[in-house]
C-alpha positions as CSV (number, residue, x, y, z in Angstrom):
1,M,0.0,0.0,0.0
2,A,1.4,3.4,-1.0
3,S,1.8,6.0,1.7
4,R,-0.2,9.3,1.6
5,S,2.9,11.3,1.1
6,A,4.0,9.2,-1.9
7,D,0.4,9.7,-3.3
8,R,0.6,13.5,-2.8
9,S,4.1,13.7,-4.4
10,G,2.7,11.7,-7.4
11,V,-0.2,14.1,-7.7
12,K,2.2,17.1,-7.5
13,A,4.5,15.7,-10.1
14,T,1.6,15.0,-12.4
15,R,0.3,18.6,-11.9
16,V,3.7,20.1,-12.5
17,A,4.3,18.0,-15.6
18,T,0.9,18.9,-17.0
19,N,1.7,22.6,-16.4
20,F,5.1,22.2,-18.1
21,I,3.6,20.6,-21.1
22,D,0.9,23.3,-21.3
23,Q,3.6,25.9,-21.4
24,Y,6.3,24.3,-23.4
25,G,4.7,21.4,-25.3
26,M,5.2,17.7,-25.2
27,A,8.3,17.7,-27.4
28,K,10.1,20.2,-25.1
29,F,9.0,18.1,-22.1
30,R,10.6,15.0,-23.6
31,R,13.7,17.0,-24.5
32,F,13.9,18.2,-20.9
33,L,13.7,14.7,-19.5
34,K,16.4,13.6,-22.0
35,L,18.7,16.5,-20.9
36,L,18.3,15.4,-17.3
37,A,19.0,11.8,-18.2
38,D,22.1,12.8,-20.2
39,D,23.3,14.8,-17.1
40,V,23.3,18.2,-18.9
41,S,24.0,21.0,-16.4
42,G,21.2,22.9,-14.9
43,E,22.7,26.1,-16.3
44,E,22.6,24.9,-19.9
45,I,18.9,23.7,-19.4
46,A,18.0,27.0,-17.8
47,R,19.4,28.9,-20.7
48,E,17.5,26.8,-23.2
49,Y,14.2,27.1,-21.4
50,R,14.8,30.7,-20.4
51,V,14.2,30.0,-16.7
52,S,16.4,30.2,-13.6
53,R,18.7,27.3,-12.5
54,E,16.6,27.1,-9.4
55,R,13.5,26.4,-11.5
56,V,15.4,23.7,-13.3
57,R,16.4,22.2,-9.9
58,Q,12.8,22.2,-8.7
59,W,11.6,20.5,-11.9
60,K,14.4,17.9,-11.6
61,I,13.4,17.1,-8.0
62,T,9.7,16.9,-8.9
63,F,10.1,14.7,-12.0
64,G,12.4,12.0,-10.6
65,S,15.5,11.3,-8.6
66,V,19.2,11.1,-9.1
67,V,20.7,7.7,-8.5
68,R,24.4,7.4,-8.2
69,K,26.4,4.2,-7.8
70,Y,29.9,3.9,-6.5
71,V,31.9,1.6,-8.8
72,I,35.1,0.1,-7.4
73,D,38.1,0.1,-9.7
74,P,38.8,-3.4,-11.1
75,A,42.4,-3.3,-9.8
76,I,41.1,-2.7,-6.3
77,Q,38.5,-5.5,-6.7
78,R,41.4,-7.9,-7.6
79,I,43.3,-6.8,-4.5
80,A,40.2,-7.3,-2.3
81,G,39.7,-10.7,-3.9
82,K,36.3,-9.9,-5.3
């Protein structure tokens, strides 16, 4: 069962995405998501969409999450016997 807070954040994300599409169009929305996935800087995205870096940061937080994984160097893995 999903929590109420998760439900509210999903509703908010949907509302923000709908507003984004209304203002910029679906093609620009898809491009925005691709720019995020390609790790393009907030500054570059802000320039393209003519908004502040803070607005880009807010959209980024609303539309998804950043997942980072620590990858151990293969030479270190050999030393550790993994």
